[in-house]
C-alpha positions as CSV (number, residue, x, y, z in Angstrom):
1,X,-12.5,26.5,-57.5
2,X,-15.4,29.0,-56.5
3,X,-15.4,32.7,-57.1
4,X,-16.0,34.6,-53.9
5,X,-17.8,38.1,-53.9
6,X,-15.3,41.0,-53.8
7,X,-16.8,42.2,-50.4
8,X,-14.4,39.5,-48.8
9,X,-11.0,40.2,-48.3
10,X,-9.4,37.0,-47.6
11,X,-6.1,35.4,-48.4
12,X,-4.2,32.2,-47.3
13,X,-5.5,29.0,-45.6
14,X,-8.7,28.8,-43.8
15,X,-9.5,25.3,-42.6
16,X,-9.2,23.1,-45.3
17,X,-10.0,25.7,-47.9
18,X,-7.5,27.9,-49.5
19,X,-8.2,31.7,-50.5
20,X,-6.7,33.4,-53.4
21,X,-6.6,36.5,-55.7
22,X,-6.2,36.3,-59.2
23,X,-7.1,39.5,-61.8
24,X,-8.6,41.3,-58.9
25,X,-11.2,38.4,-58.3
26,X,-10.9,36.2,-55.0
27,X,-11.4,32.5,-55.3
28,X,-11.7,29.7,-52.9
29,X,-10.4,26.1,-53.0
30,X,-11.2,23.1,-51.1
31,X,-8.0,21.3,-50.3
32,X,-8.1,17.0,-50.3
33,X,-9.1,15.9,-46.9
34,X,-6.9,13.1,-45.7
35,X,-9.2,10.2,-45.3
36,X,-6.7,7.8,-43.8
37,X,-8.9,5.3,-41.5
38,X,-6.7,4.9,-38.2
39,X,-8.4,1.8,-37.7
40,X,-7.1,-0.3,-40.5
41,X,-6.4,-4.0,-39.7
42,X,-2.4,-3.2,-39.9
43,X,-2.9,-0.3,-37.6
44,X,-5.0,-2.3,-35.3
45,X,-2.2,-4.9,-35.1
46,X,0.3,-2.4,-34.6
47,X,-1.5,-1.1,-31.5
48,X,-2.2,-4.9,-30.2
49,X,1.5,-5.7,-30.4
50,X,2.2,-2.5,-28.3
51,X,-0.1,-3.5,-26.0
52,X,1.3,-6.9,-25.7
53,X,4.8,-5.6,-25.3
54,X,3.9,-3.2,-22.8
55,X,2.1,-5.9,-20.4
56,X,5.7,-8.0,-21.0
57,X,7.5,-5.0,-19.5
58,X,5.0,-4.7,-16.5
59,X,6.5,-7.9,-15.6
60,X,10.0,-7.1,-16.1
61,X,9.8,-4.0,-14.0
62,X,9.4,-6.5,-11.3
63,X,13.2,-7.6,-11.9
64,X,16.5,-6.0,-11.6
65,X,16.3,-6.1,-15.6
66,X,14.6,-2.6,-15.2
67,X,17.7,-1.1,-13.7
68,X,19.7,-2.7,-16.6
69,X,17.3,-1.3,-19.2
70,X,17.7,2.2,-17.5
71,X,21.6,2.1,-17.5
72,X,21.6,0.9,-21.2
73,X,19.4,3.9,-22.2
74,X,21.9,6.8,-20.7
75,X,23.2,8.6,-23.7
76,X,20.5,7.3,-26.3
77,X,17.6,10.2,-25.2
78,X,15.4,7.4,-24.3
79,X,14.4,6.0,-20.7
80,X,14.7,2.2,-19.9
81,X,11.1,1.7,-21.0
82,X,11.2,3.4,-24.4
83,X,14.6,1.7,-25.3
84,X,13.0,-1.5,-24.2
85,X,9.8,-1.0,-26.7
86,X,12.3,0.2,-29.5
87,X,14.3,-2.9,-29.4
88,X,11.6,-5.6,-28.6
89,X,8.3,-4.4,-30.4
90,X,9.3,-6.8,-33.2
91,X,9.4,-10.0,-31.0
92,X,5.8,-9.7,-29.9
93,X,2.5,-10.6,-32.0
94,X,-0.7,-8.9,-31.8
95,X,-2.4,-12.2,-30.5
96,X,-0.8,-11.5,-27.1
97,X,2.1,-13.9,-27.6
98,X,5.6,-13.6,-28.3
99,X,6.3,-14.1,-31.9
100,X,10.1,-14.6,-31.9
101,X,12.0,-14.9,-29.0
102,X,15.4,-14.7,-30.3
103,X,14.5,-10.8,-31.1
104,X,14.3,-10.0,-27.4
105,X,16.9,-8.0,-25.8
106,X,17.2,-7.0,-22.2
107,X,20.3,-4.9,-22.5
108,X,22.4,-3.0,-24.5
109,X,25.7,-1.3,-24.7
110,X,29.5,-1.1,-25.6
111,X,30.6,-3.6,-23.3
112,X,31.7,-7.2,-25.5
113,X,29.5,-10.2,-25.6
114,X,31.5,-13.4,-25.6
115,X,32.3,-16.0,-28.8
116,X,31.0,-19.7,-29.1
117,X,28.4,-19.3,-26.4
118,X,26.4,-22.5,-26.1
119,X,24.3,-24.5,-23.6
120,X,24.0,-28.3,-22.8
121,X,21.6,-30.0,-20.1
122,X,22.5,-32.8,-17.9
123,X,20.4,-35.6,-16.6
124,X,19.4,-33.2,-13.3
125,X,18.5,-30.5,-15.5
126,X,20.9,-28.5,-14.8
127,X,22.2,-26.1,-17.5
128,X,25.9,-25.5,-18.3
129,X,27.1,-22.5,-20.3
130,X,30.5,-22.2,-22.1
131,X,32.0,-19.5,-23.8
132,X,35.0,-18.2,-25.2
133,X,36.4,-15.0,-23.3
134,X,39.1,-13.8,-25.5
135,X,40.1,-11.4,-22.5
136,X,43.9,-11.4,-23.9
137,X,43.9,-8.4,-26.1
138,X,43.6,-5.7,-23.3
139,X,40.1,-5.0,-23.5
140,X,40.2,-4.9,-19.8
141,X,36.7,-6.7,-19.4
142,X,38.0,-10.0,-17.8
143,X,36.3,-9.3,-14.4
144,X,32.8,-8.4,-16.3
145,X,29.8,-10.2,-14.5
146,X,27.3,-12.5,-16.4
147,X,23.7,-12.1,-16.1
148,X,21.3,-14.9,-17.0
149,X,17.8,-14.4,-17.7
150,X,15.1,-17.4,-18.5
151,X,11.8,-17.6,-20.1
152,X,10.2,-20.7,-19.7
153,X,8.0,-22.0,-22.5
154,X,4.8,-22.4,-20.2
155,X,5.4,-18.7,-18.6
156,X,6.8,-16.8,-21.2
157,X,5.8,-13.4,-19.5
158,X,7.4,-14.1,-16.1
159,X,11.4,-13.4,-16.8
160,X,13.6,-15.0,-14.2
161,X,16.6,-13.8,-13.5
162,X,19.0,-16.4,-12.0
163,X,20.5,-15.7,-8.9
164,X,23.8,-16.5,-7.4
165,X,25.5,-16.8,-10.9
166,X,28.6,-15.1,-9.7
167,X,30.4,-16.1,-12.9
168,X,32.6,-13.6,-14.8
169,X,33.7,-13.3,-18.2
170,X,37.2,-15.1,-17.4
171,X,35.2,-18.3,-16.1
172,X,34.3,-19.3,-19.4
173,X,31.7,-21.6,-17.6
174,X,28.8,-21.5,-15.3
175,X,26.1,-24.1,-13.9
176,X,22.6,-23.2,-13.0
177,X,19.4,-25.5,-12.2
178,X,16.2,-25.3,-13.7
179,X,12.8,-25.4,-12.7
180,X,10.4,-26.8,-15.2
181,X,8.3,-29.7,-16.4
182,X,10.2,-32.1,-18.1
183,X,10.3,-31.0,-22.0
184,X,9.4,-27.6,-21.4
185,X,11.2,-25.1,-23.8
186,X,13.4,-22.9,-22.2
187,X,14.9,-19.5,-23.5
188,X,18.4,-18.1,-22.2
189,X,19.4,-14.6,-22.5
190,X,22.9,-14.0,-21.3
191,X,24.7,-10.3,-20.8
192,X,28.0,-9.0,-19.2
193,X,28.3,-6.1,-17.3
194,X,30.9,-3.9,-15.6
195,X,31.5,-4.8,-11.6
196,X,29.8,-1.5,-10.9
197,X,26.7,-2.1,-13.3
198,X,27.2,1.0,-15.2
199,X,27.7,-0.5,-18.6
200,X,26.6,-3.8,-20.5
201,X,26.9,-5.9,-23.2
202,X,24.0,-6.5,-25.9
203,X,21.9,-9.7,-24.7
204,X,22.8,-13.0,-26.5
205,X,20.4,-15.7,-27.0
206,X,20.2,-19.3,-26.7
207,X,17.3,-22.0,-26.3
208,X,17.3,-25.6,-24.9
């Protein structure tokens, strides 16, 4: 702390310096400067992951999933983009890849998911999904429609919304073809929505 000439009548904070008066004398005290390096490896990694997630979202915007996210975000003080980033940032790696496919979410909401969801593939590379509808309990969601999103292992930044699914929760089964090279990993994301697509369930994940 340094004493300041009595010619100066200063009190309070100016920049990183605080002025105070004691016993008729004015003193100046420098505040500690925050020297946190905004370019630490950890912070660089976070920014890189953010850029990777944004790149994925740009691809997602080319599909109907953009509308699903916008609807899912209603009532949350977020838009669809912000909700996507909040739900999915942890799924991406700083090296430009998806680190954990099971963490990806393409929908969110109060509609129910399904029980015992499973997938099997036949010799013609057709996937059959089966689940337990559990619609007897009066929830009124038997007609909720199924949406299926695929990420192929060799083009994981190109989400594919399977067209022509047409399955409802009550059906408890749907079959659709894959388009892949033999042996390519496929990540499957499923969710249900009201017939007017104004509300959705959270995403459920499978891989084959």
